C-alpha positions as CSV (number, residue, x, y, z in Angstrom):
1,M,92.8,62.8,82.9
2,L,93.9,64.6,86.3
3,K,91.0,67.4,85.5
4,I,88.5,64.4,85.4
5,N,89.6,62.6,88.4
6,A,89.8,65.9,90.0
7,L,86.2,66.4,89.0
8,A,85.1,62.5,89.9
9,L,86.7,63.6,93.5
10,H,84.7,66.6,93.6
11,S,81.4,64.7,92.7
12,Q,82.0,62.6,95.3
13,R,83.0,65.1,97.8
14,V,79.4,67.1,97.3
15,F,77.5,63.9,97.2
16,Y,78.6,62.9,100.6
17,L,78.1,66.3,102.1
18,Q,74.7,66.3,100.4
19,Q,74.0,62.4,102.2
20,K,74.8,63.7,105.6
21,Q,73.4,67.0,105.2
22,K,69.7,64.8,104.6
23,I,70.9,62.7,107.6
24,V,71.2,65.9,109.9
25,Y,67.5,67.4,108.3
26,E,66.0,63.7,108.9
27,F,67.6,63.3,112.2
28,R,66.4,66.6,113.7
29,R,62.9,66.6,111.7
30,V,62.0,63.3,113.6
31,F,63.3,64.1,116.8
32,K,62.4,67.5,116.8
33,L,65.9,68.7,118.6
34,P,67.7,72.3,118.7
35,L,70.5,72.3,115.9
36,D,73.0,72.4,118.8
37,D,71.8,68.8,120.1
38,V,71.7,67.3,117.1
39,C,75.5,68.1,116.3
40,S,76.1,66.9,119.5
41,A,74.3,63.6,119.2
42,L,75.6,63.5,115.5
43,K,79.2,64.4,116.6
44,K,80.5,60.7,116.8
45,K,79.3,59.5,113.8
46,I,80.3,62.7,111.5
47,P,83.2,64.3,113.0
48,N,83.9,66.8,110.4
49,L,80.2,68.3,111.1
50,M,80.6,71.7,112.7
51,R,77.5,73.7,113.8
52,S,78.0,76.2,110.7
53,N,77.1,72.7,108.6
54,P,74.1,71.4,109.3
55,H,70.4,73.8,108.1
């Protein structure tokens, strides 16, 4: 039972990470900003966003 819960939690984390990556990608694509500016702009909305996370 614990393995199933751990797997479900991991799946949720992966899903949310993918969603955050999509947000960063679209923000950067639409506004045509350098990555540092995107990180600065989204830091308040995505607190755990680091310079090394988005691509």
